[in-house]
NUKEDREN-448114 format. One record per residue (C-alpha): residue in three letters; residue number from 1; y, x, z. Coordinates in steps of 0.5 Angstrom, whole numbers, plus 2048, in hexadecimal, padded with zeros to 3 digits. Example, Ala and Ser with C-alpha at 12.3 -4.5 7.8 and 13.67 -1.06 7.14 Angstrom:
% residues 2
@code:Ala&pos:1&y:7F7&x:819&z:810
@code:Ser&pos:2&y:7FE&x:81B&z:80E
***
This chain:
% residues 233
@code:Unk&pos:1&y:8BF&x:8EB&z:99C
@code:Unk&pos:2&y:8C0&x:8F1&z:998
@code:Unk&pos:3&y:8BF&x:8F2&z:991
@code:Unk&pos:4&y:8BC&x:8F6&z:98C
@code:Unk&pos:5&y:8C2&x:8F6&z:987
@code:Unk&pos:6&y:8C0&x:8F5&z:980
@code:Unk&pos:7&y:8C3&x:8FB&z:97A
@code:Unk&pos:8&y:8C7&x:8F7&z:975
@code:Unk&pos:9&y:8C4&x:8F5&z:96E
@code:Unk&pos:10&y:8C7&x:8F9&z:968
@code:Unk&pos:11&y:8CC&x:8F8&z:966
@code:Unk&pos:12&y:8CC&x:8F3&z:960
@code:Unk&pos:13&y:8C5&x:8F0&z:963
@code:Unk&pos:14&y:8C6&x:8E7&z:962
@code:Unk&pos:15&y:8C5&x:8E3&z:967
@code:Unk&pos:16&y:8BE&x:8E2&z:964
@code:Unk&pos:17&y:8BC&x:8E9&z:965
@code:Unk&pos:18&y:8BF&x:8E9&z:96D
@code:Unk&pos:19&y:8BB&x:8E3&z:96E
@code:Unk&pos:20&y:8B4&x:8E5&z:96B
@code:Unk&pos:21&y:8B6&x:8ED&z:970
@code:Unk&pos:22&y:8B7&x:8E8&z:976
@code:Unk&pos:23&y:8AF&x:8E5&z:974
@code:Unk&pos:24&y:8AD&x:8EB&z:974
@code:Unk&pos:25&y:8B0&x:8ED&z:97C
@code:Unk&pos:26&y:8AE&x:8E7&z:97E
@code:Unk&pos:27&y:8A6&x:8E9&z:97D
@code:Unk&pos:28&y:8A8&x:8F0&z:980
@code:Unk&pos:29&y:8AB&x:8EC&z:986
@code:Unk&pos:30&y:8A4&x:8E7&z:986
@code:Unk&pos:31&y:8A0&x:8EE&z:987
@code:Unk&pos:32&y:8A4&x:8F3&z:98B
@code:Unk&pos:33&y:8A8&x:8EC&z:990
@code:Unk&pos:34&y:8AF&x:8EF&z:990
@code:Unk&pos:35&y:8B4&x:8EC&z:98E
@code:Unk&pos:36&y:8B9&x:8EE&z:989
@code:Unk&pos:37&y:8C0&x:8EC&z:987
@code:Unk&pos:38&y:8C3&x:8EC&z:980
@code:Unk&pos:39&y:8CB&x:8EB&z:97E
@code:Unk&pos:40&y:8CC&x:8EA&z:977
@code:Unk&pos:41&y:8D1&x:8E8&z:972
@code:Unk&pos:42&y:8D0&x:8E4&z:96B
@code:Unk&pos:43&y:8D4&x:8E3&z:965
@code:Unk&pos:44&y:8D8&x:8DE&z:963
@code:Unk&pos:45&y:8D1&x:8D8&z:963
@code:Unk&pos:46&y:8CE&x:8D2&z:965
@code:Unk&pos:47&y:8C7&x:8D3&z:968
@code:Unk&pos:48&y:8C3&x:8CC&z:968
@code:Unk&pos:49&y:8BB&x:8CB&z:96B
@code:Unk&pos:50&y:8B5&x:8C9&z:968
@code:Unk&pos:51&y:8B5&x:8C3&z:967
@code:Unk&pos:52&y:8BC&x:8C2&z:964
@code:Unk&pos:53&y:8B8&x:8C6&z:95E
@code:Unk&pos:54&y:8B5&x:8C0&z:95D
@code:Unk&pos:55&y:8BB&x:8BB&z:95B
@code:Unk&pos:56&y:8BB&x:8B9&z:955
@code:Unk&pos:57&y:8C0&x:8BC&z:951
@code:Unk&pos:58&y:8BF&x:8C3&z:955
@code:Unk&pos:59&y:8C0&x:8C8&z:950
@code:Unk&pos:60&y:8C5&x:8C5&z:94C
@code:Unk&pos:61&y:8CA&x:8C6&z:952
@code:Unk&pos:62&y:8C8&x:8CC&z:954
@code:Unk&pos:63&y:8CA&x:8CF&z:94C
@code:Unk&pos:64&y:8D0&x:8CB&z:94E
@code:Unk&pos:65&y:8D1&x:8CD&z:954
@code:Unk&pos:66&y:8D1&x:8D5&z:953
@code:Unk&pos:67&y:8D4&x:8D4&z:94C
@code:Unk&pos:68&y:8DB&x:8D1&z:951
@code:Unk&pos:69&y:8D9&x:8D7&z:956
@code:Unk&pos:70&y:8D4&x:8D4&z:95B
@code:Unk&pos:71&y:8CD&x:8D7&z:959
@code:Unk&pos:72&y:8C8&x:8D4&z:95D
@code:Unk&pos:73&y:8C2&x:8D6&z:961
@code:Unk&pos:74&y:8BD&x:8D4&z:965
@code:Unk&pos:75&y:8BC&x:8D5&z:96C
@code:Unk&pos:76&y:8B4&x:8D3&z:971
@code:Unk&pos:77&y:8B8&x:8D1&z:976
@code:Unk&pos:78&y:8B9&x:8CA&z:976
@code:Unk&pos:79&y:8C1&x:8C6&z:977
@code:Unk&pos:80&y:8C5&x:8C4&z:970
@code:Unk&pos:81&y:8C9&x:8C8&z:96B
@code:Unk&pos:82&y:8CE&x:8CD&z:96E
@code:Unk&pos:83&y:8D4&x:8D1&z:96C
@code:Unk&pos:84&y:8D4&x:8D9&z:96C
@code:Unk&pos:85&y:8D9&x:8DE&z:96B
@code:Unk&pos:86&y:8DD&x:8E3&z:96E
@code:Unk&pos:87&y:8E0&x:8E0&z:974
@code:Unk&pos:88&y:8D9&x:8DD&z:976
@code:Unk&pos:89&y:8D4&x:8E1&z:97A
@code:Unk&pos:90&y:8CD&x:8E1&z:97B
@code:Unk&pos:91&y:8CA&x:8E3&z:981
@code:Unk&pos:92&y:8C2&x:8E3&z:980
@code:Unk&pos:93&y:8BD&x:8E2&z:987
@code:Unk&pos:94&y:8B6&x:8E4&z:985
@code:Unk&pos:95&y:8B3&x:8E3&z:98D
@code:Unk&pos:96&y:8AB&x:8E3&z:98F
@code:Unk&pos:97&y:8A8&x:8DC&z:990
@code:Unk&pos:98&y:8A9&x:8DB&z:998
@code:Unk&pos:99&y:8A9&x:8D4&z:998
@code:Unk&pos:100&y:8A9&x:8CD&z:993
@code:Unk&pos:101&y:8B0&x:8CB&z:996
@code:Unk&pos:102&y:8B5&x:8CB&z:991
@code:Unk&pos:103&y:8BA&x:8CB&z:995
@code:Unk&pos:104&y:8B9&x:8D1&z:998
@code:Unk&pos:105&y:8BA&x:8D5&z:992
@code:Unk&pos:106&y:8C0&x:8D1&z:990
@code:Unk&pos:107&y:8C3&x:8D4&z:997
@code:Unk&pos:108&y:8C1&x:8DC&z:995
@code:Unk&pos:109&y:8C3&x:8DB&z:98F
@code:Unk&pos:110&y:8CA&x:8D8&z:992
@code:Unk&pos:111&y:8CB&x:8DB&z:997
@code:Unk&pos:112&y:8CE&x:8E2&z:994
@code:Unk&pos:113&y:8D2&x:8DE&z:98F
@code:Unk&pos:114&y:8D6&x:8D9&z:996
@code:Unk&pos:115&y:8D6&x:8E0&z:999
@code:Unk&pos:116&y:8DB&x:8E3&z:993
@code:Unk&pos:117&y:8DE&x:8DC&z:993
@code:Unk&pos:118&y:8E0&x:8DB&z:99A
@code:Unk&pos:119&y:8E3&x:8E4&z:998
@code:Unk&pos:120&y:8E8&x:8E0&z:995
@code:Unk&pos:121&y:8E9&x:8DB&z:99A
@code:Unk&pos:122&y:8E6&x:8D6&z:996
@code:Unk&pos:123&y:8E1&x:8D0&z:99A
@code:Unk&pos:124&y:8DB&x:8CF&z:996
@code:Unk&pos:125&y:8D6&x:8C9&z:996
@code:Unk&pos:126&y:8D0&x:8C7&z:993
@code:Unk&pos:127&y:8D0&x:8C0&z:98F
@code:Unk&pos:128&y:8D0&x:8BC&z:989
@code:Unk&pos:129&y:8D6&x:8BC&z:984
@code:Unk&pos:130&y:8D5&x:8B5&z:97F
@code:Unk&pos:131&y:8D6&x:8B7&z:97A
@code:Unk&pos:132&y:8D5&x:8BF&z:979
@code:Unk&pos:133&y:8D1&x:8C2&z:976
@code:Unk&pos:134&y:8CA&x:8C4&z:978
@code:Unk&pos:135&y:8CC&x:8C0&z:97F
@code:Unk&pos:136&y:8C7&x:8C1&z:984
@code:Unk&pos:137&y:8C7&x:8C0&z:98C
@code:Unk&pos:138&y:8C8&x:8C8&z:98C
@code:Unk&pos:139&y:8CE&x:8C9&z:988
@code:Unk&pos:140&y:8D3&x:8CD&z:98C
@code:Unk&pos:141&y:8DA&x:8C8&z:98C
@code:Unk&pos:142&y:8E2&x:8CA&z:98F
@code:Unk&pos:143&y:8E6&x:8C4&z:990
@code:Unk&pos:144&y:8E1&x:8BF&z:98B
@code:Unk&pos:145&y:8E0&x:8C4&z:986
@code:Unk&pos:146&y:8DA&x:8C8&z:984
@code:Unk&pos:147&y:8DB&x:8D0&z:984
@code:Unk&pos:148&y:8D4&x:8D1&z:984
@code:Unk&pos:149&y:8CE&x:8CF&z:980
@code:Unk&pos:150&y:8C7&x:8D0&z:983
@code:Unk&pos:151&y:8C0&x:8CF&z:980
@code:Unk&pos:152&y:8B8&x:8D2&z:982
@code:Unk&pos:153&y:8B2&x:8D3&z:97E
@code:Unk&pos:154&y:8AC&x:8D4&z:981
@code:Unk&pos:155&y:8A6&x:8D9&z:97F
@code:Unk&pos:156&y:89F&x:8D6&z:984
@code:Unk&pos:157&y:89B&x:8DA&z:987
@code:Unk&pos:158&y:896&x:8DF&z:983
@code:Unk&pos:159&y:890&x:8E3&z:983
@code:Unk&pos:160&y:893&x:8E9&z:985
@code:Unk&pos:161&y:89B&x:8E6&z:988
@code:Unk&pos:162&y:89D&x:8E1&z:98D
@code:Unk&pos:163&y:8A2&x:8DE&z:987
@code:Unk&pos:164&y:8A9&x:8DF&z:987
@code:Unk&pos:165&y:8B0&x:8DB&z:986
@code:Unk&pos:166&y:8B6&x:8DC&z:982
@code:Unk&pos:167&y:8BC&x:8D9&z:985
@code:Unk&pos:168&y:8C2&x:8DA&z:980
@code:Unk&pos:169&y:8C9&x:8D8&z:982
@code:Unk&pos:170&y:8D0&x:8D8&z:97C
@code:Unk&pos:171&y:8D6&x:8D9&z:981
@code:Unk&pos:172&y:8DC&x:8D7&z:97D
@code:Unk&pos:173&y:8E0&x:8DC&z:97F
@code:Unk&pos:174&y:8E6&x:8DC&z:979
@code:Unk&pos:175&y:8E8&x:8D9&z:972
@code:Unk&pos:176&y:8E8&x:8D1&z:96E
@code:Unk&pos:177&y:8E3&x:8CE&z:972
@code:Unk&pos:178&y:8E5&x:8C8&z:96F
@code:Unk&pos:179&y:8E4&x:8CA&z:968
@code:Unk&pos:180&y:8DC&x:8CC&z:96A
@code:Unk&pos:181&y:8DB&x:8C6&z:96E
@code:Unk&pos:182&y:8DD&x:8C2&z:967
@code:Unk&pos:183&y:8D9&x:8C7&z:962
@code:Unk&pos:184&y:8D3&x:8C5&z:966
@code:Unk&pos:185&y:8D5&x:8BF&z:966
@code:Unk&pos:186&y:8D5&x:8C0&z:95D
@code:Unk&pos:187&y:8CE&x:8C3&z:95E
@code:Unk&pos:188&y:8CB&x:8BC&z:960
@code:Unk&pos:189&y:8CF&x:8B8&z:95B
@code:Unk&pos:190&y:8CE&x:8BD&z:955
@code:Unk&pos:191&y:8C6&x:8BD&z:957
@code:Unk&pos:192&y:8C5&x:8B5&z:959
@code:Unk&pos:193&y:8C5&x:8B5&z:961
@code:Unk&pos:194&y:8C8&x:8B1&z:965
@code:Unk&pos:195&y:8CB&x:8B6&z:96A
@code:Unk&pos:196&y:8D2&x:8B6&z:96B
@code:Unk&pos:197&y:8D7&x:8BA&z:96F
@code:Unk&pos:198&y:8DE&x:8B9&z:972
@code:Unk&pos:199&y:8E4&x:8BE&z:973
@code:Unk&pos:200&y:8E7&x:8BF&z:979
@code:Unk&pos:201&y:8E0&x:8BF&z:97C
@code:Unk&pos:202&y:8DF&x:8C7&z:97D
@code:Unk&pos:203&y:8E4&x:8CD&z:97F
@code:Unk&pos:204&y:8E5&x:8D3&z:97F
@code:Unk&pos:205&y:8E6&x:8D9&z:985
@code:Unk&pos:206&y:8EC&x:8DB&z:981
@code:Unk&pos:207&y:8EF&x:8D4&z:981
@code:Unk&pos:208&y:8EC&x:8D3&z:989
@code:Unk&pos:209&y:8F1&x:8D9&z:98B
@code:Unk&pos:210&y:8F6&x:8D8&z:985
@code:Unk&pos:211&y:8F4&x:8DF&z:983
@code:Unk&pos:212&y:8FA&x:8E2&z:97E
@code:Unk&pos:213&y:8F7&x:8E8&z:97C
@code:Unk&pos:214&y:8F3&x:8EB&z:977
@code:Unk&pos:215&y:8EB&x:8E7&z:976
@code:Unk&pos:216&y:8E7&x:8EC&z:975
@code:Unk&pos:217&y:8EA&x:8F0&z:97C
@code:Unk&pos:218&y:8E8&x:8EA&z:980
@code:Unk&pos:219&y:8E1&x:8E9&z:97C
@code:Unk&pos:220&y:8E0&x:8F1&z:97F
@code:Unk&pos:221&y:8E3&x:8EF&z:986
@code:Unk&pos:222&y:8DE&x:8EA&z:986
@code:Unk&pos:223&y:8D9&x:8EE&z:983
@code:Unk&pos:224&y:8D9&x:8F4&z:989
@code:Unk&pos:225&y:8DB&x:8EE&z:98F
@code:Unk&pos:226&y:8D4&x:8EB&z:98C
@code:Unk&pos:227&y:8D0&x:8F2&z:98C
@code:Unk&pos:228&y:8D2&x:8F4&z:994
@code:Unk&pos:229&y:8CF&x:8EC&z:996
@code:Unk&pos:230&y:8CA&x:8ED&z:992
@code:Unk&pos:231&y:8C7&x:8F5&z:995
@code:Unk&pos:232&y:8CA&x:8F4&z:99C
@code:Unk&pos:233&y:8C5&x:8F4&z:9A2
***
């Protein structure tokens, strides 16, 4: 399915600005029924869920993590805290609501990502990875380790539209994923939550293909390949 590729947000926009813009695009998708795709990267940070903001020491955790260079932002989709940064490529699809089957939208989200992984000689699959951050049935997994986390948010049908689905994925292209895992655990430790995540449960594309070049070049290459997949008939 070809998607309308949405423009990158101005440099300096924080994840909360980007996530708010995606909610506006989701509403537009519900009104006109046209699927959209947004590729973006965020600065080093943690993005948590609305549920996480109710933890007893949430505000203290945010202040401490910001001082450590890991500011905290909030998203509307489910899951757990996840790390973001220069080596992580985010894909968001805005899809018209055509079925109540969650799996349908996860498959649409996973299809271009699996094709890109296959282009690097990697066979990805959907599976749980116990101990990983934001674990779920529709993780994309390579060799038993998570390389992509996924989530959804649904916009219910209204008087003037049939509803829409925001399907989000974070592809771990490069960088220190164990450090990101540690910081996601640290958020819950500081905030008074019980969740903890295990190092070694996630991997990156760079690790999987033994990439020796510049990480930024690999991210740019993967982004280009994804754009080709998203706009192909």
